[in-house]
C-alpha positions in Angstrom: 78.6 84.4 259.9 75.7 86.7 259.5 74.5 87.9 256.1 75.4 91.4 257.1 79.0 90.4 257.9 79.3 88.5 254.7 78.1 91.4 252.7 80.6 93.8 254.3 83.5 91.5 253.7 82.5 91.2 250.0 82.4 95.0 249.6 85.8 95.3 251.2 87.3 92.7 248.8 85.9 94.5 245.8 87.3 97.8 247.0 90.7 96.3 247.7 90.7 94.7 244.2 89.9 98.0 242.6 92.8 99.7 244.4 95.1 96.9 243.2 93.9 97.2 239.6 94.3 101.0 239.7 97.8 100.9 241.1 99.0 98.2 238.7 97.6 100.0 235.6 99.4 103.3 236.4 102.8 104.3 234.7 104.7 107.2 236.1 107.9 106.6 234.0 109.1 109.3 231.4 108.4 108.6 227.6 111.2 107.0 225.6 113.9 109.4 224.2 115.6 107.4 221.4 119.1 108.6 220.6 121.8 107.6 218.1 125.4 108.6 218.8 128.6 108.3 216.7 132.1 108.0 218.2 135.0 108.7 215.9 135.7 110.7 212.8 136.2 109.9 209.1 139.1 111.7 207.4 139.3 112.5 203.7 140.0 109.4 201.6 143.1 109.6 199.4 143.2 109.1 195.7 141.6 105.9 194.6 141.3 104.4 191.1 137.8 104.3 189.8 136.2 100.8 190.2 138.5 100.2 193.1 138.2 100.6 196.9 140.0 102.5 199.6 141.1 101.2 202.9 138.2 101.3 205.3 137.8 103.8 208.2 135.6 102.9 211.2 133.4 104.6 213.7 131.5 103.3 216.7 127.7 103.5 216.7 125.8 103.6 220.0 122.1 104.0 220.8 119.9 104.5 223.8 116.2 103.9 224.3 115.9 102.9 220.6 112.5 101.5 219.5 113.7 100.2 216.2 116.8 99.1 214.2 119.2 101.7 212.8 119.2 102.0 209.0 122.4 103.1 207.4 122.6 104.5 203.8 125.6 105.8 201.8 125.4 108.1 198.8 127.0 107.2 195.5 130.8 106.3 195.5 130.8 105.2 199.2 130.0 101.9 200.9 129.4 100.6 204.4 129.8 97.3 206.3 129.4 95.8 209.7 132.2 93.2 209.4 134.8 94.9 207.1 134.1 92.2 204.4 130.7 92.6 203.0 130.0 96.1 201.7 126.9 97.7 200.3 125.3 101.2 200.1 122.7 100.2 202.7 122.5 98.1 205.8 120.7 97.7 209.1 122.1 97.6 212.7 120.0 95.6 215.1 118.7 97.4 218.1 120.1 94.8 220.5 123.7 95.2 219.3 123.9 98.9 220.1 121.8 98.8 223.3 124.1 96.2 224.8 127.3 97.8 223.6 128.7 99.4 220.4 128.5 98.4 216.8 131.5 99.1 214.5 130.7 100.7 211.2 133.2 100.3 208.3 133.2 103.0 205.6 135.1 103.0 202.4 135.5 105.0 199.2 134.5 103.1 196.0 134.5 105.6 193.1 132.3 104.6 190.1 133.7 104.6 186.6 133.0 108.3 185.8 133.6 109.6 189.3 137.0 111.3 188.6 138.1 114.1 190.8 136.9 115.1 194.3 133.8 113.2 195.2 131.7 114.1 198.3 128.9 112.3 200.0 127.2 111.4 203.3 126.5 108.4 205.5 123.1 108.7 207.1 121.9 106.8 210.2 118.2 106.8 211.1 115.9 105.0 213.5 112.3 105.4 214.5 111.6 108.5 216.6 115.3 109.3 216.8 117.0 112.3 215.1 119.0 111.3 212.0 122.8 111.4 212.2 125.1 112.1 209.2 128.8 111.6 208.5 130.3 113.7 205.7 132.8 111.9 203.5 134.9 112.7 200.5 137.6 111.1 198.3 139.5 111.6 195.1 138.6 109.4 192.2 141.5 108.6 189.9 141.2 107.5 186.3 142.6 104.2 185.1 143.1 105.8 181.7 145.1 108.9 180.8 143.0 111.8 181.9 143.1 115.4 183.0 140.6 116.6 185.5 139.6 119.9 187.3 139.3 118.5 190.8 136.6 120.8 192.0 134.4 120.1 189.0 134.1 123.6 187.7 132.9 124.0 184.1 133.1 127.8 184.0 134.6 130.8 185.7 132.8 134.2 185.9 135.0 137.3 186.7 133.9 140.6 188.1 133.7 143.6 185.8 137.2 144.8 185.2 138.6 148.1 183.7 140.1 147.7 180.3 143.9 146.9 180.4 143.6 146.2 184.1 143.4 142.8 185.7 140.9 141.1 187.9 141.5 139.2 191.1 142.7 135.7 190.3 140.6 132.6 190.6 142.2 129.3 191.4 141.4 125.8 190.1 143.1 122.5 190.9 144.3 120.5 187.9 145.3 116.9 188.2 146.4 114.3 185.6 146.1 110.5 186.0 148.2 108.0 184.1 149.9 110.7 182.0 153.3 110.2 180.4 153.8 113.8 179.2 153.3 117.4 180.3 150.0 119.3 180.5 149.8 122.3 178.3 147.4 125.1 179.6 146.3 128.0 177.4 143.7 130.7 177.6 141.9 132.9 175.1 142.7 136.6 174.5 141.6 138.7 177.4 142.7 136.2 180.0 146.0 135.1 181.6 147.1 132.0 183.5 149.8 131.3 186.0 151.2 128.5 188.2 152.5 130.8 191.0 150.0 133.7 191.0 152.9 136.0 190.1 154.1 135.3 186.6 151.1 135.4 184.2 151.0 134.7 180.4 148.7 133.3 177.8 150.0 129.7 178.4 151.9 127.7 181.0 153.1 124.1 181.2 152.8 121.5 184.1 155.8 119.3 183.6 155.7 115.5 183.6 157.1 115.4 187.2 154.0 117.1 188.5 151.4 116.1 185.8 150.0 113.2 187.8 149.5 115.1 191.0 147.3 118.1 192.1 148.4 121.5 190.7 147.0 124.9 191.6 146.4 127.0 188.5 145.6 130.7 188.7 143.4 132.5 186.1 142.7 136.2 185.8 140.7 138.5 183.5 142.7 141.1 181.5 140.1 142.8 179.2 141.5 144.4 176.0 138.1 145.9 175.1 135.0 147.2 176.6 132.1 144.8 176.8 131.4 141.1 177.4 134.4 138.9 176.7 134.0 135.1 176.5 137.0 132.8 176.5 138.2 129.3 177.1 140.9 127.7 179.3 142.2 124.6 177.6 144.0 121.7 179.3 145.8 119.5 176.7 148.0 116.3 176.8 149.1 114.1 173.9 147.4 111.0 175.5 144.3 112.5 177.2 141.1 114.1 176.0 141.4 117.9 176.0 139.5 119.6 178.9 138.0 123.1 178.5 136.8 125.6 181.1 134.5 128.4 179.9 135.6 132.0 181.0 133.5 135.1 181.0 133.8 138.7 182.2 132.9 142.2 181.2 135.5 144.8 180.3 134.7 148.3 181.5 136.3 151.6 180.5 139.2 153.1 182.4 137.8 156.0 184.5 139.7 159.0 185.8 137.8 160.7 188.6 138.1 164.3 189.8 136.5 165.6 192.9 136.0 169.3 192.8 133.7 170.9 195.4 133.6 168.6 198.4 130.7 169.0 200.9 130.5 172.7 200.0 127.8 174.4 202.2 125.4 176.4 200.1 122.6 178.3 202.0 121.2 181.8 202.5 122.3 183.5 205.7 124.2 182.2 208.7 127.4 183.2 207.0 126.7 181.0 203.9 126.0 181.9 200.2 123.8 180.5 197.6 126.7 179.9 195.3 130.4 179.2 195.2 133.1 179.4 192.4 136.6 177.9 192.3 139.3 176.8 189.9 140.1 173.1 189.7 142.7 171.1 187.8 140.9 168.6 185.6 142.0 166.0 183.1 144.5 167.5 180.7 144.7 164.9 177.9 141.3 164.3 176.2 142.6 162.5 173.2 141.3 159.1 174.5 138.3 160.4 176.5 135.0 159.2 175.0 132.6 160.5 177.7 132.7 163.0 180.6 130.0 162.5 183.3 129.3 164.9 186.1 127.8 163.9 189.5 126.2 166.2 192.0 125.7 164.8 195.5 123.6 166.6 198.0 123.8 166.0 201.7 121.8 167.5 204.5 123.8 169.6 207.0 123.3 169.3 210.7 119.9 170.7 211.3 118.4 169.3 208.1 118.0 170.3 204.4 116.1 173.1 202.9 112.4 172.3 203.0 111.6 173.6 199.5 112.3 172.3 196.0 114.6 175.0 194.6 116.3 175.8 191.3 120.0 174.8 191.2 122.7 174.3 188.6 126.4 173.9 187.8 128.4 176.1 185.4 131.8 176.3 183.8 133.5 179.5 182.7 134.2 179.9 179.0 137.5 181.7 179.2 137.2 183.1 175.7 134.0 185.0 176.3 134.1 185.2 180.1 130.6 183.8 180.3 129.4 181.0 182.5 128.0 178.0 180.6 125.4 175.8 182.3 126.7 172.2 182.5 123.5 170.9 184.2 120.5 171.9 186.1 118.5 170.1 188.9 115.7 170.8 191.3 116.5 170.0 194.9 114.2 167.6 196.8 111.8 168.8 199.5 113.3 168.4 203.0 116.0 166.0 202.0 119.0 165.2 199.9 119.7 162.8 197.0 121.5 160.1 199.0 119.1 157.5 197.6 121.1 157.7 194.4 124.5 156.0 194.6 126.4 159.0 193.2 123.8 161.6 193.1 122.5 163.4 190.0 124.4 162.5 186.8 124.9 164.6 183.7 126.7 163.9 180.4 128.8 167.0 180.0 130.9 165.7 177.1 129.7 168.6 175.0 131.8 171.0 177.1 135.0 168.9 177.0 136.9 171.8 175.4 136.2 173.8 178.6 136.6 170.9 181.1 140.3 170.4 180.7 143.3 171.6 182.7 142.5 174.5 185.0 138.8 175.1 184.8 136.7 177.5 186.8 133.4 176.0 188.1 130.4 177.5 189.9 127.7 175.8 191.9 124.4 177.4 192.8 121.2 176.6 194.8 118.4 179.0 195.2 118.0 178.4 198.9 116.3 181.1 201.0 117.2 179.8 204.5 120.4 179.1 206.4 120.1 175.3 206.1 120.6 174.6 202.5 122.8 171.7 201.3 126.3 170.3 201.4 127.3 169.9 197.7 129.9 167.5 196.3 130.7 167.7 192.6 132.9 165.2 190.8 133.7 164.2 187.3 134.4 160.9 185.6 136.6 161.1 182.5 135.9 157.7 180.8 138.4 156.4 178.3 137.2 155.4 174.9 137.5 156.4 171.3 135.9 159.8 171.0 133.2 160.2 168.3 135.3 163.2 167.2 138.6 164.4 168.8 137.8 168.1 168.6 134.8 169.9 170.1 133.8 173.6 170.4 130.8 175.2 172.0 129.2 178.6 172.0 126.3 180.2 173.9 123.2 180.8 171.8 121.1 182.2 174.7 120.9 181.8 178.4 118.4 183.4 180.7 119.0 181.1 183.7 120.4 183.2 186.6 117.7 181.8 188.8 114.1 180.5 188.6 112.7 184.0 188.1 115.4 185.3 185.8 114.0 183.3 182.9 111.9 184.5 179.9 108.5 185.9 181.0 105.7 183.7 179.5 102.3 184.9 178.3 103.2 188.6 178.4 105.2 191.0 176.3 109.0 191.1 177.0 112.3 192.3 175.6 114.2 189.0 175.9 116.0 188.2 172.6 115.0 184.7 171.4 116.3 185.2 167.8 120.0 184.6 166.9 122.1 184.0 163.9 124.6 181.1 164.1 127.6 180.7 161.8 129.1 177.2 161.8 132.8 176.6 161.1 133.6 175.2 157.7 135.2 172.0 159.1 132.4 171.0 161.3 131.4 167.4 160.9 128.6 167.3 163.4 126.4 170.1 164.8 123.8 170.1 167.5 121.9 172.3 169.9 121.8 171.6 173.6 119.0 173.2 175.6 117.9 173.1 179.3 114.5 174.6 180.2 112.3 174.6 183.2 109.2 176.7 184.0 108.3 178.5 187.2 105.2 180.3 188.4 101.5 179.8 188.9 100.1 182.3 186.4 96.5 182.1 185.2 94.3 181.4 183.4 94.7 177.7 184.3 94.6 175.1 181.6 91.4 173.1 181.3 92.9 170.5 183.7 93.5 173.2 186.3 97.2 173.7 185.7 98.7 177.2 186.0 101.8 178.3 184.2 104.7 177.8 183.8 105.5 175.2 186.5 102.5 173.0 185.8 101.1 173.7 182.3 102.3 171.2 179.7 103.6 172.9 176.6 105.3 172.2 173.3 107.9 174.7 172.1 109.3 175.0 168.6 112.9 175.6 167.6 112.8 177.4 164.3 115.7 177.3 161.8 115.5 179.8 159.0 111.9 180.3 159.9 110.9 176.7 159.7 110.1 174.4 162.6 113.1 172.1 162.8 112.9 170.7 166.4 110.3 170.6 169.2 110.6 170.5 173.0 107.7 168.8 174.7 107.5 169.9 178.3 105.4 166.9 179.3 105.1 165.0 182.6 108.1 162.9 183.7 106.4 160.7 186.3 107.4 162.5 189.5 105.7 159.9 191.7 108.2 157.3 190.5 111.3 159.4 191.2 113.8 157.2 193.1 114.5 160.3 195.3 111.2 159.7 197.1 112.1 160.6 200.7 110.6 164.1 200.3 107.7 164.1 202.8 105.9 166.2 203.6 106.7 168.0 200.4 104.4 168.1 197.4 106.8 166.1 195.2 104.6 163.5 193.6 102.4 165.6 191.2 103.8 166.0 187.7 105.3 169.3 186.7 105.9 170.4 183.1 109.1 168.7 182.1 110.8 168.5 185.6 110.4 167.0 189.0 111.5 167.9 192.5 114.6 165.9 193.4 115.6 165.2 189.8 117.9 166.4 187.0 116.2 168.8 184.6 116.3 167.0 181.2 118.9 168.0 178.6 117.4 168.4 175.2 119.7 167.5 172.3 118.7 168.7 168.8 121.1 167.2 166.2 121.0 168.6 162.6 120.6 166.2 159.8 123.7 167.6 158.2 126.9 169.1 159.7 125.8 172.6 158.6 129.5 173.2 157.9 130.3 176.7 156.6 126.7 177.9 156.8 125.0 180.6 158.6 121.4 180.2 159.8 118.7 182.0 161.8 117.7 180.5 165.1 114.4 181.3 167.0 113.0 179.8 170.1 109.2 179.9 169.9 107.1 179.3 173.0 103.6 177.8 172.6 101.0 180.5 172.4 99.3 181.4 175.7 98.3 184.7 177.3 98.5 185.5 181.0 95.5 187.3 182.5 97.8 188.8 185.1 95.8 187.4 188.1 98.0 184.5 189.2 101.4 186.1 189.4 104.0 185.8 186.7 105.3 182.8 184.7 108.9 182.3 183.6 111.0 179.9 181.6 114.6 179.6 182.7 116.4 178.5 179.6 119.9 178.0 178.2 120.8 176.9 174.7 124.3 176.1 173.3 125.5 175.2 169.8 128.1 172.4 169.8 130.3 171.5 166.8 132.6 168.5 166.4 135.4 167.7 163.9 138.3 165.4 163.2 140.5 168.5 162.8 141.0 171.4 165.2 137.8 173.6 165.2 136.9 177.1 166.2 133.8 178.1 168.2 130.6 178.9 166.2 129.9 182.6 165.9 126.5 183.6 167.4 125.2 187.1 166.5 122.5 188.8 168.5 
């Protein structure tokens, strides 16, 4: 053979060898996908004495493409086995036994000494690169001594807030006795009731001996006899067993009588609508146990949207004796929107007017809208039961210049509005106070040093003079308009602080309580604005104001007499 031929054969052999090595080293098979599977279910184990064992339940364990043994672990009170004889909390299943067939796993309930009542746990199976599998298990641990248990393990029950002398929804617990030879006595603290049938409730019930060593549903409910937090105890007693107690808690709330008056009443200007509406409504007639009256004003935008401006608005009640309308509360509407961000709208404490808000009462609502959109207004009252501070109230108008934002007292110029009165208080008054609502309007100049015109923007402190002496002060200071929860007022100018009010907020009610009851006295009243003089170049400034004198007594009382 020539050298050339030998060299060619050698090169062919090398190439062939390379192909063989390349083909033999390749592996086109898919990567392993280890899987554990469980066939069968485990039912709830019955009652088992502590330190004893239940009958075993079994499941089949299978595996595919496993790359390691299966580790099995059981949580406390449960055990596992591969032969039904040797049990432990952990074991290992060899890979070969599940790849060639199925392994049988035995599971039993073995409650520990203190594991009385319903016990839950898991059996977990794991193997390298495989997803874990779990089996949920539960059983009932029984005492070998006389004992009472709450099977679900609760130590306390919290009830929803419940109106006084009403009852909450019931809560249910399961009570079981073990090795008892007499009945279980169940009792609850004052403010709570217990029942065995969820129909007949009382302060105590008895589980008789025939049922004492089995599971018994017990119903508990909250029946507050007072307002406020009420803590209590449910007690489970037996002559042979240790007493078991369950803590109870709930908050008693007052009984509330609600009256809806105006309901989505459309107030607007034009389009067939008016800025105000008046109507008589039948309100709560017996005020002897009414501690507080709250008024709620809900504004909703009609189809087409709300008024785009922040406008003056209020609610009034007619004083039948004088024929005058008394201002219950005042608010400024939001720009462009309603007050639906508040659960029940604007809220006012109107207890001062309780003598007028009873039986048939005439109410009037007003918004100073100047377009045909306006608002839909709903007005409702909560009469909240409670012991009144005084059973008898009476109220009189001291002054009110509050027909609208521009009907108030002119500020910084000469005017003829009467801010001086004389007030005679009934002899049996036991508490006397003044109630004032005030808000400024206008952009009159000169501006304050911080650029604020009057009376919408300029911060002022007004004095209330009694017999010529400063007795009270009203500080028309910023309220933090930017943090108003009614903040959906874009593109309105709602965030900058006004003097004592904000767009989309109640105008504050200012209560001035006298140090003494002022009973049987007559005194001079004067409302004194902080000094400031308008230069007449920025328009006019106004303070819309209302002031009332309220007297209270433990005996029937007449209205104070106000002399101009």
